ZAROPA-736586 format. One record per residue (C-alpha): z, x, y; residue number from 0. Coordinates in nm, 3 decimals, m for minus. Each point is the difference from the previous one (the first is absolute). Layout:
BEGIN
Z|X|Y|NUM
...
This chain:
BEGIN
9.540|9.519|13.821|0
m0.227|m0.146|m0.276|1
0.164|m0.301|m0.174|2
m0.184|m0.087|m0.318|3
0.071|m0.353|m0.095|4
0.123|m0.085|m0.338|5
0.085|m0.325|m0.192|6
m0.079|m0.190|m0.327|7
m0.267|m0.263|0.011|8
m0.088|m0.241|m0.268|9
m0.360|m0.063|m0.114|10
0.034|m0.323|0.158|11
0.060|0.157|0.368|12
m0.331|0.196|m0.054|13
m0.205|m0.291|m0.065|14
m0.106|m0.060|0.368|15
m0.050|0.377|0.077|16
m0.314|0.208|0.027|17
m0.035|0.329|m0.141|18
m0.261|0.284|0.077|19
m0.058|0.292|m0.247|20
m0.147|0.305|0.188|21
m0.245|0.237|m0.148|22
0.250|0.295|m0.043|23
0.097|m0.173|m0.310|24
m0.170|m0.024|m0.342|25
m0.098|m0.350|m0.088|26
0.177|m0.207|m0.265|27
0.063|0.189|m0.326|28
0.257|m0.172|m0.213|29
m0.057|0.004|m0.352|30
0.034|m0.296|m0.245|31
0.299|0.174|m0.127|32
0.159|0.036|0.336|33
m0.070|m0.394|0.085|34
0.152|m0.067|m0.338|35
0.324|0.182|0.057|36
0.034|m0.199|0.342|37
m0.052|m0.342|m0.160|38
0.225|0.083|m0.289|39
0.273|0.131|0.237|40
m0.034|m0.313|0.243|41
m0.009|m0.228|m0.311|42
0.339|0.170|m0.140|43
0.160|m0.052|0.313|44
m0.118|m0.361|0.005|45
0.128|m0.041|m0.331|46
0.340|0.120|0.054|47
0.279|m0.224|m0.035|48
0.326|m0.010|0.227|49
m0.175|0.144|0.310|50
0.226|0.019|0.296|51
m0.072|m0.173|0.330|52
m0.262|0.219|0.197|53
m0.062|0.235|m0.308|54
m0.366|0.098|0.013|55
m0.272|0.237|m0.149|56
m0.061|0.270|0.234|57
m0.344|0.147|0.053|58
m0.018|0.380|0.130|59
m0.040|0.041|0.379|60
m0.285|m0.150|0.177|61
m0.042|0.245|0.306|62
m0.192|m0.159|0.287|63
m0.080|0.053|0.375|64
m0.072|m0.261|0.255|65
m0.349|0.048|0.131|66
m0.095|0.024|0.367|67
m0.243|m0.238|0.168|68
m0.228|0.306|0.062|69
0.017|0.051|m0.390|70
m0.064|m0.350|m0.093|71
m0.317|m0.008|0.238|72
m0.115|0.339|m0.143|73
0.014|m0.143|m0.355|74
m0.154|m0.352|0.088|75
0.356|m0.184|m0.065|76
0.075|m0.285|0.205|77
0.231|0.137|0.309|78
0.178|m0.296|0.027|79
0.171|0.015|m0.347|80
0.261|0.227|m0.150|81
m0.149|0.277|m0.216|82
0.191|0.242|m0.224|83
m0.158|0.358|m0.091|84
0.128|0.035|m0.375|85
0.105|0.368|m0.008|86
0.144|m0.015|m0.348|87
0.044|m0.268|m0.269|88
m0.380|m0.106|m0.023|89
m0.009|m0.018|m0.362|90
0.309|m0.222|m0.040|91
m0.091|m0.230|0.298|92
m0.390|m0.047|m0.135|93
0.157|m0.067|m0.354|94
0.235|m0.260|0.140|95
m0.306|m0.168|0.174|96
m0.194|m0.024|m0.326|97
0.297|m0.147|m0.189|98
0.025|m0.261|0.261|99
m0.384|m0.078|m0.002|100
0.033|m0.035|m0.388|101
0.293|m0.260|0.041|102
m0.205|m0.190|0.264|103
0.025|m0.313|m0.223|104
0.340|0.021|m0.130|105
0.101|0.082|0.382|106
m0.132|m0.329|0.122|107
0.154|m0.203|m0.291|108
0.337|0.179|0.082|109
m0.018|m0.105|0.367|110
0.009|0.340|0.108|111
m0.211|0.137|0.298|112
m0.338|0.075|m0.089|113
m0.118|0.235|0.280|114
0.008|0.372|m0.096|115
0.030|0.290|0.218|116
m0.303|0.143|0.148|117
m0.116|0.382|m0.111|118
m0.297|0.174|0.177|119
m0.146|0.329|m0.072|120
m0.147|0.260|0.237|121
m0.189|0.169|m0.294|122
m0.368|m0.126|0.009|123
0.026|m0.064|m0.367|124
0.238|m0.260|0.062|125
m0.150|m0.205|0.256|126
m0.199|m0.232|m0.223|127
0.078|m0.335|0.184|128
0.295|m0.192|m0.158|129
0.011|0.182|m0.321|130
0.374|0.006|m0.046|131
0.035|m0.347|0.140|132
m0.233|m0.146|m0.247|133
0.076|0.207|m0.303|134
0.135|m0.290|m0.175|135
m0.342|m0.162|m0.030|136
m0.177|0.308|m0.154|137
m0.103|m0.024|m0.373|138
0.144|0.196|m0.281|139
m0.169|0.324|0.050|140
0.085|0.309|0.201|141
m0.156|0.053|0.338|142
m0.176|0.358|m0.030|143
m0.148|m0.007|0.380|144
0.267|0.260|0.089|145
0.288|0.171|m0.172|146
0.247|m0.199|0.216|147
m0.136|m0.336|m0.111|148
m0.007|0.121|m0.363|149
0.379|0.081|0.004|150
0.087|m0.326|0.195|151
m0.205|m0.219|m0.239|152
0.129|0.185|m0.311|153
0.352|m0.054|0.113|154
m0.066|m0.355|0.101|155
m0.156|m0.096|m0.339|156
0.289|0.150|m0.172|157
0.260|m0.184|0.171|158
m0.193|m0.328|m0.073|159
0.000|0.117|m0.341|160
0.382|0.082|0.012|161
0.061|m0.356|0.119|162
m0.214|m0.170|m0.271|163
0.225|0.189|m0.261|164
0.319|m0.066|0.177|165
m0.066|m0.372|0.111|166
0.362|m0.117|m0.042|167
0.117|0.251|0.279|168
m0.250|m0.092|0.253|169
0.191|m0.253|0.206|170
0.338|0.191|m0.045|171
m0.199|0.338|0.120|172
m0.145|m0.213|0.307|173
0.344|m0.112|0.100|174
0.155|0.346|m0.010|175
m0.304|0.157|0.198|176
0.002|m0.261|0.290|177
0.337|m0.159|m0.006|178
0.184|0.039|0.367|179
0.339|m0.163|0.065|180
0.200|0.064|0.321|181
0.380|m0.044|m0.013|182
0.060|m0.184|0.309|183
0.359|m0.051|m0.095|184
0.108|0.371|m0.007|185
0.158|0.111|0.293|186
0.115|0.341|m0.107|187
m0.323|0.168|0.065|188
m0.182|0.128|0.298|189
m0.332|m0.086|m0.128|190
m0.168|m0.300|m0.176|191
0.069|0.039|m0.384|192
m0.263|m0.072|m0.250|193
0.199|m0.116|m0.319|194
m0.305|m0.089|m0.217|195
m0.060|0.207|m0.296|196
m0.348|0.150|0.068|197
m0.211|0.313|0.048|198
0.025|0.210|0.315|199
m0.133|0.314|0.179|200
0.187|0.256|0.162|201
m0.181|m0.034|0.326|202
m0.006|0.340|0.212|203
m0.162|m0.037|0.341|204
m0.107|0.352|0.127|205
0.033|0.026|0.373|206
m0.165|0.257|0.223|207
m0.083|0.221|m0.315|208
m0.343|0.131|m0.082|209
m0.095|m0.206|m0.292|210
m0.215|0.257|m0.165|211
0.259|0.237|m0.003|212
0.255|m0.264|m0.150|213
m0.256|m0.086|m0.249|214
m0.072|0.347|m0.104|215
0.373|0.088|m0.042|216
0.052|m0.323|m0.222|217
m0.310|0.017|m0.214|218
m0.154|0.357|m0.008|219
0.306|0.175|m0.043|220
0.138|m0.280|m0.228|221
0.321|m0.016|0.215|222
0.104|m0.357|0.029|223
0.250|m0.153|0.228|224
0.349|0.077|m0.101|225
0.298|m0.243|0.001|226
0.130|0.246|0.297|227
m0.292|m0.049|0.211|228
m0.021|m0.353|m0.034|229
0.379|m0.013|0.049|230
m0.037|0.210|0.333|231
m0.244|m0.249|0.142|232
0.231|m0.277|m0.080|233
0.277|0.157|0.140|234
m0.120|0.108|0.304|235
m0.169|m0.349|0.084|236
0.068|m0.113|0.335|237
0.161|m0.321|m0.122|238
0.300|0.203|m0.097|239
0.061|0.106|0.351|240
0.021|m0.330|0.171|241
0.343|0.059|0.152|242
m0.108|0.280|0.195|243
m0.272|0.071|0.299|244
m0.315|0.207|m0.065|245
0.109|0.323|0.113|246
0.324|m0.006|m0.227|247
m0.231|m0.136|m0.304|248
m0.243|0.285|0.044|249
0.265|0.244|0.030|250
0.195|m0.126|m0.323|251
m0.333|m0.033|m0.188|252
m0.077|0.381|0.091|253
0.349|0.094|m0.097|254
m0.018|m0.158|m0.357|255
m0.370|0.142|m0.031|256
0.131|0.355|0.078|257
0.315|m0.033|m0.229|258
m0.216|m0.126|m0.293|259
m0.244|0.298|0.063|260
0.290|0.238|m0.013|261
0.149|m0.169|m0.327|262
m0.358|0.010|m0.167|263
m0.051|0.365|0.114|264
0.337|0.105|m0.158|265
m0.078|m0.200|m0.353|266
m0.352|0.178|m0.001|267
0.181|0.334|m0.054|268
0.027|0.067|m0.361|269
0.316|0.182|m0.011|270
0.143|m0.302|0.141|271
m0.191|m0.271|m0.157|272
0.016|0.132|m0.354|273
0.377|0.040|0.015|274
m0.009|m0.371|0.031|275
m0.294|m0.111|m0.207|276
m0.214|0.087|m0.297|277
m0.347|0.182|0.064|278
m0.187|m0.319|m0.120|279
m0.059|m0.208|0.322|280
m0.321|m0.170|0.065|281
0.051|m0.096|0.370|282
m0.116|0.202|0.299|283
0.311|m0.104|0.202|284
0.346|0.057|m0.130|285
0.220|m0.200|0.228|286
m0.118|m0.280|m0.251|287
0.270|0.129|m0.214|288
0.273|m0.093|0.236|289
m0.163|m0.332|0.058|290
m0.017|m0.050|m0.383|291
0.371|0.072|m0.038|292
0.093|m0.238|0.281|293
m0.221|m0.284|m0.175|294
0.150|0.069|m0.330|295
0.365|m0.015|0.142|296
m0.054|m0.295|0.191|297
0.144|0.185|0.278|298
m0.082|m0.244|0.268|299
0.135|m0.299|m0.198|300
m0.275|m0.247|m0.050|301
0.085|m0.294|m0.143|302
m0.110|m0.067|m0.371|303
m0.295|m0.236|0.072|304
m0.143|0.282|0.217|305
0.029|0.240|m0.261|306
m0.166|m0.214|m0.251|307
m0.320|m0.023|0.211|308
m0.047|0.391|0.052|309
m0.154|0.040|m0.335|310
m0.009|0.324|m0.205|311
m0.305|0.185|0.066|312
m0.067|0.283|0.216|313
0.040|m0.145|0.320|314
0.336|m0.150|m0.083|315
0.184|0.190|0.235|316
m0.254|m0.077|0.298|317
0.075|m0.373|m0.078|318
0.374|0.060|m0.011|319
m0.007|0.113|0.365|320
m0.249|m0.286|0.098|321
0.273|m0.261|m0.119|322
0.280|0.179|0.184|323
m0.185|m0.004|0.343|324
m0.075|m0.375|m0.064|325
0.387|m0.054|m0.003|326
0.125|m0.124|0.345|327
0.276|0.237|m0.018|328
m0.220|0.298|m0.091|329
0.033|0.302|0.247|330
m0.226|0.312|0.006|331
0.263|0.228|0.102|332
0.232|m0.100|m0.285|333
m0.313|0.049|m0.243|334
m0.089|0.346|0.129|335
0.361|0.098|m0.001|336
0.027|m0.052|m0.369|337
m0.282|0.217|m0.052|338
0.149|0.289|0.211|339
0.345|m0.050|m0.169|340
m0.145|0.080|m0.353|341
m0.231|0.286|0.136|342
0.319|0.152|0.174|343
0.157|m0.050|m0.322|344
m0.251|0.201|m0.185|345
0.016|0.277|0.274|346
0.389|0.018|m0.046|347
m0.071|0.047|m0.359|348
m0.256|0.253|0.047|349
0.183|0.220|0.262|350
0.340|0.011|m0.221|351
0.024|0.271|m0.255|352
0.174|m0.196|m0.263|353
m0.191|m0.348|0.058|354
m0.333|0.157|0.016|355
0.033|0.183|m0.341|356
0.196|m0.285|m0.203|357
m0.203|m0.277|0.141|358
m0.305|0.195|m0.075|359
0.116|0.080|m0.355|360
0.078|m0.371|m0.075|361
m0.318|m0.109|0.137|362
m0.200|0.244|m0.213|363
0.161|m0.042|m0.320|364
0.135|m0.368|m0.013|365
m0.196|m0.304|m0.067|366
0.297|m0.195|0.133|367
0.110|0.200|0.303|368
m0.323|m0.067|0.245|369
0.048|m0.024|0.365|370
0.079|m0.370|m0.002|371
0.296|0.044|m0.203|372
0.132|0.298|0.186|373
m0.047|m0.177|0.350|374
0.207|m0.280|m0.169|375
0.277|0.226|m0.128|376
m0.014|0.201|0.357|377
0.090|m0.329|0.172|378
0.276|m0.081|m0.231|379
0.152|0.314|0.010|380
0.280|0.074|0.282|381
m0.108|0.339|0.086|382
m0.210|0.285|m0.086|383
0.239|0.168|m0.228|384
0.056|m0.304|m0.225|385
m0.400|m0.044|m0.017|386
m0.009|0.375|m0.100|387
0.261|m0.076|m0.271|388
m0.216|m0.287|m0.132|389
m0.297|0.207|m0.008|390
0.173|0.299|m0.184|391
0.138|m0.270|m0.254|392
m0.360|m0.125|m0.075|393
m0.131|0.354|m0.030|394
0.254|0.092|m0.242|395
m0.088|m0.306|m0.234|396
m0.359|0.134|m0.008|397
0.086|0.357|m0.060|398
0.265|m0.096|m0.280|399
m0.272|m0.194|m0.167|400
m0.239|0.301|0.015|401
0.245|0.230|m0.161|402
0.059|m0.253|m0.279|403
m0.378|0.122|m0.105|404
m0.047|0.199|m0.306|405
m0.339|0.138|m0.065|406
m0.016|0.279|m0.270|407
m0.380|m0.014|m0.008|408
m0.070|0.005|0.345|409
m0.176|m0.362|0.031|410
0.218|m0.142|0.263|411
0.051|0.287|0.247|412
m0.106|m0.208|0.295|413
0.338|m0.195|m0.044|414
0.172|0.301|0.152|415
m0.219|m0.025|0.309|416
0.281|m0.197|0.215|417
0.252|0.261|m0.073|418
m0.209|0.291|0.102|419
m0.101|m0.174|0.309|420
0.360|m0.060|0.087|421
0.077|0.344|m0.081|422
m0.234|0.114|0.253|423
0.119|m0.250|0.271|424
0.362|0.068|m0.054|425
m0.047|0.357|0.036|426
m0.180|m0.052|0.327|427
0.299|m0.208|0.123|428
0.223|0.280|m0.133|429
m0.198|0.260|0.195|430
m0.011|m0.207|0.313|431
0.369|m0.081|m0.001|432
0.095|0.355|m0.048|433
m0.193|0.102|0.292|434
0.121|m0.277|0.227|435
0.364|0.091|m0.079|436
m0.073|0.343|0.139|437
0.042|0.000|0.354|438
m0.304|0.216|0.036|439
m0.220|m0.228|m0.134|440
0.104|m0.332|0.130|441
m0.330|m0.115|0.077|442
m0.025|m0.318|m0.234|443
m0.236|m0.033|m0.301|444
m0.186|0.319|m0.079|445
m0.222|m0.116|m0.281|446
m0.094|m0.313|m0.171|447
m0.139|m0.086|m0.337|448
m0.376|m0.092|0.057|449
m0.005|m0.319|m0.176|450
m0.372|m0.044|0.133|451
m0.084|0.311|m0.208|452
0.193|m0.096|m0.311|453
m0.231|m0.308|m0.009|454
m0.331|0.110|0.148|455
0.002|0.331|m0.252|456
0.103|m0.196|m0.297|457
0.289|0.225|m0.121|458
0.093|m0.006|m0.372|459
0.248|0.151|m0.236|460
m0.107|0.336|m0.156|461
0.172|0.258|m0.234|462
0.144|0.305|0.145|463
m0.011|0.194|m0.312|464
m0.337|m0.053|m0.187|465
0.002|m0.301|m0.244|466
m0.139|0.203|m0.269|467
0.041|0.355|m0.088|468
m0.285|0.235|0.070|469
0.035|0.254|m0.293|470
m0.167|0.335|0.072|471
m0.135|0.040|m0.352|472
m0.364|0.109|0.100|473
m0.153|0.198|0.285|474
m0.093|m0.279|0.213|475
0.342|m0.159|0.024|476
0.146|0.345|0.055|477
m0.248|0.078|0.286|478
0.096|m0.330|0.143|479
0.381|0.078|m0.010|480
m0.039|0.350|0.128|481
m0.203|m0.096|0.314|482
0.248|m0.262|0.085|483
0.311|0.206|m0.037|484
m0.179|0.324|0.169|485
0.116|m0.081|0.370|486
0.386|m0.070|m0.105|487
0.068|0.317|m0.221|488
0.089|0.366|0.096|489
m0.268|0.259|0.079|490
0.086|0.164|m0.321|491
m0.088|m0.323|m0.188|492
m0.305|m0.055|0.205|493
m0.133|0.344|m0.127|494
0.043|m0.099|m0.359|495
m0.200|m0.316|0.070|496
m0.278|0.207|0.165|497
0.022|0.232|m0.311|498
m0.034|m0.321|m0.244|499
m0.347|m0.047|0.134|500
m0.112|0.336|0.019|501
0.050|0.071|m0.377|502
m0.270|m0.083|m0.262|503
0.204|m0.003|m0.324|504
0.151|m0.309|m0.094|505
0.295|0.157|m0.166|506
0.071|0.216|0.297|507
m0.042|m0.321|0.238|508
0.228|m0.195|m0.226|509
0.259|0.276|0.022|510
m0.003|m0.015|0.379|511
0.028|m0.351|0.003|512
0.299|0.008|m0.232|513
0.168|0.254|0.273|514
m0.074|m0.210|0.284|515
0.152|m0.317|m0.185|516
0.309|0.216|m0.062|517
0.040|0.115|0.365|518
m0.058|m0.382|0.142|519
0.294|m0.210|m0.075|520
m0.102|m0.291|m0.229|521
0.055|m0.353|0.056|522
0.234|m0.225|m0.158|523
m0.128|m0.197|m0.290|524
0.004|m0.364|0.117|525
0.030|m0.273|m0.233|526
m0.252|m0.297|0.054|527
0.282|m0.231|0.115|528
0.134|0.273|0.243|529
m0.343|0.035|0.145|530
m0.035|m0.374|0.035|531
0.328|m0.022|0.218|532
0.076|m0.034|0.354|533
0.093|0.361|0.047|534
m0.352|0.093|m0.092|535
m0.178|m0.254|0.247|536
m0.111|0.006|0.371|537
m0.218|m0.181|0.251|538
m0.342|0.116|0.085|539
m0.287|m0.168|0.163|540
m0.286|m0.071|m0.228|541
m0.243|0.273|0.119|542
0.254|0.278|m0.056|543
0.070|m0.161|m0.328|544
m0.374|0.027|m0.125|545
m0.048|0.360|0.152|546
0.257|0.142|m0.249|547
0.025|m0.231|m0.298|548
0.185|0.181|m0.292|549
0.019|0.322|0.163|550
0.307|0.232|m0.032|551
0.280|m0.018|0.258|552
m0.105|0.315|0.164|553
m0.351|m0.133|0.052|554
0.156|m0.312|0.132|555
0.230|0.181|0.234|556
m0.301|0.193|0.148|557
m0.184|m0.333|0.079|558
0.293|m0.171|0.153|559
0.044|0.312|0.220|560
m0.353|0.000|0.106|561
0.007|m0.368|0.075|562
0.330|0.018|0.201|563
m0.120|0.318|0.205|564
m0.369|m0.113|0.047|565
m0.116|0.323|m0.156|566
m0.181|0.020|m0.311|567
0.171|0.296|m0.234|568
m0.277|0.085|m0.264|569
0.096|0.103|m0.322|570
m0.144|0.345|m0.113|571
m0.335|m0.019|m0.140|572
m0.169|0.233|m0.267|573
m0.305|0.207|0.089|574
m0.320|m0.073|m0.185|575
0.069|0.285|m0.231|576
0.348|m0.144|m0.085|577
0.164|0.322|0.099|578
0.211|m0.047|0.293|579
0.145|m0.251|0.240|580
m0.175|m0.094|0.322|581
0.260|m0.139|0.254|582
m0.164|m0.194|0.282|583
0.148|m0.070|0.327|584
0.182|m0.305|0.086|585
m0.164|m0.271|0.169|586
0.066|m0.277|0.249|587
m0.008|m0.355|m0.144|588
0.117|m0.347|0.094|589
0.367|m0.019|m0.043|590
0.154|m0.286|m0.176|591
0.355|m0.163|0.030|592
0.233|0.112|m0.295|593
0.297|m0.202|m0.066|594
0.316|0.202|0.083|595
0.126|m0.027|m0.347|596
m0.312|0.100|m0.162|597
m0.026|0.320|0.204|598
0.379|0.058|m0.048|599
m0.071|m0.013|m0.382|600
m0.313|0.267|0.006|601
0.191|0.202|0.235|602
0.312|0.008|m0.249|603
0.210|m0.130|0.291|604
0.237|m0.173|m0.213|605
0.089|0.306|m0.257|606
0.304|0.183|0.111|607
m0.159|0.348|m0.082|608
m0.331|0.137|0.017|609
m0.188|m0.011|m0.310|610
m0.339|0.041|m0.140|611
m0.253|m0.204|0.223|612
m0.256|m0.025|m0.289|613
0.212|m0.268|m0.191|614
0.213|m0.302|0.045|615
0.308|0.048|m0.204|616
0.246|m0.247|m0.150|617
0.271|0.220|0.146|618
0.059|0.052|0.271|619
m0.322|m0.174|0.175|620
0.000|m0.349|m0.158|621
0.382|m0.024|m0.050|622
0.019|0.079|0.391|623
m0.268|m0.246|0.083|624
0.150|m0.285|m0.167|625
0.335|0.062|0.139|626
m0.150|m0.004|0.348|627
m0.177|m0.333|m0.098|628
0.340|m0.149|m0.116|629
0.172|0.117|0.327|630
m0.246|m0.188|0.207|631
0.055|m0.306|m0.220|632
0.377|0.023|0.068|633
m0.075|m0.045|0.357|634
m0.057|m0.356|m0.056|635
0.353|m0.064|m0.085|636
0.142|0.168|0.315|637
């Protein structure tokens, strides 16, 4: 199998190397702003006090490929020398080259090696003999011969100017850039250990891969190497399998690679991933999440001096495992087992009815209860039951805090969101347990709350009964009310509604409207504080929320049923002459997930008796609803 090689190399280790930039890459294009940021970052590190032994400033990956003899001959390179084709990292490699050239005099004073690695380009525009090597002898004007020369000279002139304005840091900067110190007395490491505080590249040597395909993935698609990809190359390095023969090594490498792919495949499924994590995640690979946790917890027990060396940037996790595999007692099986252990824990949570819902709830609603904290508590508890008890107690704290909310004006309705979410998940737990307890249905978990939809669809808190009253004081509001209630009333009332639209006399129309109002049960009068209380709130996704705004209950009910069934239920429309209703046929549409408790609300599931479907009443509807919420909360104390 392909074994990409990965390590970390200081700038000093690159000085005698030769690099070739192929023409599938664009030329040097860094702006002065990018150059400035790199200079300031390195200077900030160089100025840092109390650096630990071997702590370094890490540059992003330099992806290279060793060139074959045939390739070197083809591109007029010395076939007897080692050349590396640069696949990714050209911009930083060239910028460091320009910095070294600008510091040539101070490097000589400091007694550091003055030779600089060689860079050659395939691009015709870059074949000007010795251009980069002699760039320090140029004047103070940009070279406009080519676009590439212009950017290089502009960057070089800016670097010179920056050091002129920051003379006091020149020597310190030079020392940091080029220092290299091997600790010969350290016997705990498999590899030579550089204890200097310097600047280093992540060195990624691609083996048996098409360089253009690798370049395209890293640059055209803007998909940089992730910590996981770097760690995979590091972990599968043949140096980690010295104690076994080649056949056993290849077999174990393939086994780890296959298990790795299976874990990544599982984490790529949103229903599993978004149970554990928020939707905002920038890495294309998700197994990084597990490696980040292992690093955060120092699961592999690295000594403090190693931890001080790994830094805090985006490649911290990779450097954590680099430090681990330098240790004499490092073991690839132990390392990989730690990854599988956490993954199997996540799968156990996901497959268990209570753990899935309670863990998912805490991850979603609590800033404190992230996966790292829950893994720690999981390891502390004696068994699943004690862990579930812990989860319940933490959920109870969140719910109790929400229930203390007083919001008479409706300005803080989102504070009830955790309670409404919990009502849904506990309802699902109750339904599953009831079915499991029935011998006929002993088939495990029937249904899970879809945390992935909850996070992706931006659910929010919405009033059940309209936030404002829609008084029917004019013909327009009367028409709106009548069309919305039409499908939910008896045939005799429907005939009256039809007649309302047929008459031309305003007094006669008003008389008919009053008769209809007398026949249709009227809603309770809700005080403002009652409307802005938990018994009048439910969860809805953002698109459903927008689709009905401040509509009356019957209109909201129709929309909810439509979304759940995947059928558009049209309200009656008036003919052009405003004299009759036109009842259009139902149409198929995209169904949406409707939270179970939201569906129960609009289907009047909680009400002990069938009432009027046009209104949400305080009694029995809201009272029965809040009673069910409180019963679910009581489950936390069982």
